[in-house]
N, C-alpha and C positions, 0 to 999 in steps of 0.2 A: 463558452467553454474554452479553456486554455488550448493552445494549438502548438504543434511542433514548431520549434524555433523561438518560442516565447520563454521568458524567465519566470520561474515560480514566484508567487507573491510572498510577502512576509506575513506569516501568521503564527500564533502560538501552537505548539504541539507538546505532548508529554512523552518522553522516551522512557520505555521500561528498562530499568537497569537492575543488576543484582543488589544494589544498595537502595532500591526504591525508585519512585518516579522522579524524573529529571526534566524540568522545563527547558525546551529548546525552541529557537526560532527557525522556521522552515528554511529561510534563505541561508542562515548560518549552517544548518544541518547539511544541506545539499552542496554547499560551496566546496570547490576544489577536489571533487571526486565524482565518479560515475556510479550511480545508484539505480538498481532495479527496484522500483516501487510498485507494489500492487495494493489495491484497495478492495476491501470486502464490505458488504452491507452490515455484517455483524459477526463477531466472534461466536463460536459454538453453533452457528447456523449450518444447515445440512450441506449445501454445496461448498460453502467456505471451508468447512472442516474436512469433508470427504474428497474434494477435488482441488480447490484453488490453492490453499496453503500447501498441501502435499506436492503439487506440481513444482513449487519453488524449492521445497525441501529436496525433492528428488533430483532436481537439475541445478542445484547450487554450484557444484563443481564446474559444470559446463558454463554457467554464467560467469563465474570467476575467471575461467580460462579465456573468455571472450572480452575480458577487460572490465568486468563489473567489480567495483571495490566493496560494495555492500548491498545486501538485499534487505528491503524494508517492507513492512506491511502497515497500512493505516486503516483505521475504522473509526466510525463515530461510536466509540465505546470509551469507557474510562480506562486508565492505565492498569487498574487492579484486575479488571475483566480480561484485558489483553494479556497480562502476566499469567493469569490462571489458564487461559486458552493455550498460550505458548508452552507452559509446563505440561498441560494435559496431552498435547500433541507431539511433544518432543521437538519443538521448533527451535532448536539450538542453531545459531548462525543466522537467524532472521531477526532483525531489529523491529520491535513493535513500537509504532508511533501512534499514540492515542490522540484522537481528534474529538475529544469528549463533547465539545460544544458545536462541532461541525463547521468550525471557522475555515479550516483548510479546504474541506469539500466545497463550501460555498465560494471561497475565493478563487478556486480553479474552475468553477462552474460545473462541478460534478456531484452536487448534492442531489439526492433523489427522495421522492415521497414514498415512504414505506408504511404509511399510516393504515393502509388496508390490511396490513399484517400486524397492526398494533405496535409498530416500531418507530413511528414518527419519521422525522427527516434523518436520513442516513446518507452514506456515500454510495454512489453508483459503483458497480464492479468494473474495475479497469486494471490495466498494467501500463506502466510508464517507465521509460528509460530516461534518466535525468543525468546530464553531463555538466558539471560545474554550475548547477542551478538552472540550466536551460533544458527544456523538453526536447529530447532527441527522437523518441518514439512515444506514441499514445494510442492505446487500443481499448476502446470503451465498448462494453457489452450492451446489447439491447436488453431491456427489462426481461428478467427471468431466464437469460441465456448464460452459458459458459462456453465460449468458443474462442474468443480472441484475446482473453486476458491471462491465459496460462503462460507458464514459463516456456513451454515448447513453442508457442506462437511468438513470444518475444525473441527467443533464440533464433527462430527461423527468419526473422526480419533484421537480425543484427548483421552489420557489414563485417 
């Protein structure tokens, strides 16, 4: 698993934009800015929709006030699913980064087996603060929990 102080690996991601999906490299995306990244096991899933995403929507202004340039969400879903989820939840101001093949989740050591729910390999639930491509904070949830990956927890641990 990636650790605080390590640089994010280079993997393909797909950014959801108003003009459609845009391929991006993870290292290029995180370069030169401070990003609050949170990962969900899946768009439209109960905890992700009712708690995780809303925590970042509700605390976006506070995160920006603490020096966060962008808030991003990643999931092992395709860009079209993430776009539909963002629209259905009013997730304006959150950049959706599709990790459709799970390459980013695997590369950072945060892939999880969700096959008992019929979902295959997904991302584990976490929040990460990334500063110029380097992990500044990392909060990974135990399976089935939602305690340390909220925006509130990330903010409480920011200097």
